[in-house]
C-alpha positions in Angstrom: 86.8 54.7 128.1 85.9 58.2 126.7 88.6 60.8 127.0 87.7 64.0 128.8 88.4 67.2 127.0 91.0 69.4 128.8 90.0 72.8 130.0 91.5 75.6 128.0 93.6 76.7 130.9 95.2 73.2 131.2 96.3 73.1 127.6 100.0 73.7 126.6 100.7 76.8 124.6 100.9 75.0 121.3 97.5 73.3 122.0 96.0 76.7 122.9 97.2 78.2 119.6 95.8 75.2 117.6 92.4 75.5 119.4 92.3 79.3 118.8 93.3 78.8 115.1 90.7 76.2 114.5 87.9 78.5 115.9 89.0 81.6 114.1 89.3 79.8 110.7 85.6 79.1 110.9 84.9 82.8 110.3 86.9 82.7 107.1 85.9 79.4 105.6 84.0 80.8 102.6 86.7 82.9 101.1 87.8 82.5 97.5 91.1 80.5 97.1 93.2 83.6 96.3 92.2 85.1 99.6 92.1 81.9 101.6 95.9 81.4 101.3 96.4 84.7 103.1 93.7 84.1 105.7 95.2 80.8 106.8 98.5 82.5 107.6 96.8 85.4 109.2 94.5 83.2 111.3 97.6 81.3 112.6 99.3 84.6 113.5 96.1 85.9 115.1 96.0 82.7 117.3 99.6 83.1 118.3 99.2 86.7 119.1 96.0 86.1 121.1 97.7 83.4 123.2 100.7 85.6 123.7 98.5 88.4 124.9 96.8 86.0 127.4 100.2 85.0 128.7 101.4 88.6 129.0 98.2 89.7 130.8 98.6 86.8 133.3 102.2 87.9 134.0 101.2 91.6 134.3 98.4 90.8 136.7 100.6 88.7 138.9 103.3 91.3 139.2 103.6 95.1 139.5 103.3 97.6 136.7 106.4 99.4 138.0 109.0 97.3 139.6 112.2 97.8 141.5 115.3 96.9 139.5 118.9 96.5 140.5 121.8 96.2 138.2 125.1 96.2 140.0 125.2 99.3 142.2 122.3 101.0 140.3 118.8 100.8 141.8 115.8 102.2 140.1 112.2 101.6 139.2 111.1 100.6 135.8 108.1 99.5 133.8 107.4 95.8 134.0 109.0 94.2 130.8 105.8 92.2 130.3 103.9 95.4 130.0 106.3 96.7 127.3 105.8 93.4 125.4 102.1 93.6 125.8 102.0 97.1 124.3 104.0 96.0 121.3 102.0 92.8 120.8 98.6 94.6 121.0 99.7 96.7 118.1 100.4 93.6 116.1 97.1 92.2 117.1 95.3 95.3 115.9 97.1 95.1 112.5 96.2 91.4 112.2 92.5 92.1 112.9 92.5 94.8 110.2 94.2 92.5 107.7 91.8 89.7 108.4 88.8 92.0 108.1 90.1 93.4 104.8 89.9 89.9 103.3 86.1 89.7 103.9 83.4 91.2 101.7 82.0 94.5 103.1 78.8 92.8 104.2 80.6 90.4 106.5 83.2 92.7 107.9 81.2 94.2 110.8 79.9 90.9 112.0 83.3 89.2 111.7 85.0 92.2 113.4 82.7 91.8 116.4 83.3 88.1 116.4 87.1 88.6 116.3 87.0 91.0 119.2 84.6 88.8 121.2 86.8 85.9 120.5 90.0 87.6 121.7 88.5 89.6 124.6 86.1 87.1 126.1 86.9 87.2 129.9 87.8 83.9 131.4 86.2 82.8 134.6 88.4 83.2 137.6 88.3 80.7 140.4 
């Protein structure tokens, strides 16, 4: 009996990271060994960051940007904590993209940059 491949949305977080890492490493397969050691680590961090951003976007989209918050007798409105985390993570994502692109020869940078952004920003189909 052939096993069916799980849909990306049905994968566990670790499986999503592994799938993203495998795809992104294909863009950097031809690097010299002295750069490849850095690209492997950066590709893993890129995959983790991308999956984290997906999770944060999902949480932000399910909730409110500004929420009511109570702590003891205090009641106030605050920014959704997931939004704060997203803003911090997107900065890390941007730095990772730059670091990855800097590993490539100049001729490959534009093409790889577009592929990285397409890879991370590809909208998923909604039911």
